[in-house]
N, C-alpha and C positions, 0 to 999 in steps of 0.2 A: 503496499499498500503506499507505503515511505516513495518508494521509487516514483509507484507510476506523478506521486502530486509532486515528485522533483522535477521528474521530465515538464508534466503540462506546466510546470511555473516557469521552467526551461523556454519553453516555448511560448507562453506568453509577453515573456522580454523579450526573445525574438522578433516577435512579433511586433510587438511595440516600436523598435526601435525600426525595423523596416518602413513602417507606415512613418514617422515621426523624421525617417528621409522623402519620402512619398509627396507631405504634407510641404513638407519644405521646399523640393524641386516646386511643384502647386503653384506658391505663394512665388518663387524670386517670379515668377513669370504674371503678374496683375499689374506691375511697375515697371514701368522704366525711366531713366534720366535723358534729357536733351538740352543741350547748350547753346546757345547762339554768339555768336561773336563777327558783327559785320560790321564791316567799311567800305560803302559805295567805291568802287577802284580801287580797292587793296591787293595785292594779291592772295589766293589761296591758300597758301601757307602760311597765311596769319589774320585770312576774314573766312569765315564761313555765314555765308545766308540763311540756307536751313541747316537742318541734323533732323535724325531718325529716329523714332522711340519703336521700340518691338517689345507687343503683350502677346498672352494669350486669347483667342476669341472665344468670352463669355457669351451670353445672351441676359443681358443686364448693361445698364450703362457703363459708362464711361466718363473721366474728366481730366482734363490739363489742369497742371497749380503750376504758378507761376513763384518762386521765389525770388530770386532777384529781376529786375526790369530796367534797363537805363539805354536813355535813349530819347531822338532830338521831338519837336512834335512833331505828330503827325504819323511816328511811325508807327510797330503790328506786328504781328505773327499770325498768321492766317494758316493752319490746322487742316489737312483734309487724309485719308485715307489712303498711301500707294496702292495695295493688292485690294481694293474693293472702296466698298463707300460706306459714306456713316449719313446720319438723319440728326442733325441740332435739335434740342427741343423748341428751338422757334422757327425751325420748320424750314433750315438752309441744309444744304448737303458738303457746309468745310460751317470754323468755328474760327473766330477772332478772341488773340488775345492781347490787351493794351494795355496791362496795368499788374503789379502783382496780385495772389490772390489765384481763385479757381476758376476756369471756364463755368460757359453752361453745361450743360451733360449734354449727353450723346447718345446713338446706339448705333449699331453694326446693322450695317443692310447687304443682302448678297447668301454666298453659299458656302459660309465659314465652318467649318465643324469644331466642335470641343478641341482644345489643343492647338489649334488650328496657329501661326504668325500671324499678327495684327500689324502690319506697317504704318507707321503714324510719321508721319512729313510737318517740321513745323517749318516756317520758311518766313523769314522777314519782309517786313515789305521792301520793295523795291528802291532805291535812293538815300534810302536814312539810318546812319547811327544807330544801331538798339545793341549792347549787351543784353541779355537776360541766358535764365537757366529755368532749370524746375523739372518736373516730371511728367508721365503722364499714364493714367491708373484707370483699374476695373473698381467703381464705385460700388455695385450692389450686383 
């Protein structure tokens, strides 16, 4: 009897370890960071007008968060999905970021399957200096 209990306890510990690893891997695809340092006319080696954030495909809402935003009047960031499309809460097929904080929410359109990669492109408006960073994350 003691052997059976010991074997069961070891099996529970091992399965718990595997589940923790699986959940940790699943959680890593719910958000990704982005960073833009755009200087119009500067070479690509010192300036990037766009960045990508890759997350997993989930049924639910997504949102972009801007932690730091420093740019000229008129600057902003347009967000869209490269390998699919989105529908924002305001009915548009893209999302705009123009200051720090959370963007409006959006959900994915198209034939994404659970676990597919979603490639989100964040691009600074042409012609305006902008330094910004943040993340794209799954909300619910």
